[in-house]
C-alpha angles and dihedrals in degrees: 000000000000092000091057094048088054091051092050093047091049091046089051090051093047091048088049092050092047091049090050093049093050090048087055093049090050093054091049092049091052089050090053091047090051091049094049090049090051093050092049092051092050090051090051091048092050093047089052090052096048121094119244117265114258118248091233126065107254090199093058095074113193098333096103095059105035109021090108096044095100092036101060107146117239100196129054091233089060088059092067124116091257096046119131091232088066092060140068126211108239105159142026129184121180123185138166096264104020137024126195139186130197122216129184128197126211091268090059095250114149125224120191119196135182127201108289099024120116132235106200107306095343128081126213108236109160146013133208127185094274106016146046124223123216129187114226104171137353088284109017128082131188117214120193125186135190092268087064091247113147120199127191113210141164094227137020 
């Protein structure tokens, strides 16, 4: 009989400890919920106070409005879809055996050319560290650099 009384008393104490531990967790959980609610209210208030984001990119500078000012095509044939004036030079790899350039148009389409390949009516003939040289006619060359400046020259 004494054995059963001890088991009952121990069981009672374990249940009391378990209830007390559960009550402590409930208070901690409620504190965490209150902290999360306070943080979300602060975030909501700070979002209401902030100005709306402008539609144009403030870090782009004047690129968006005047990047084509010096690259206005003179001929109607230069206004075609595969005209060099519609592309920007973004990459240049020069090796012993092969050399490549990467051009991107305004739609984000990538063109990779190697020496000897044509882009529309012009042909890539040479590379330098910062520019690519295309042959347009017998005596005319187009040189594009990483600043998207295109020069038309008679020699390169």
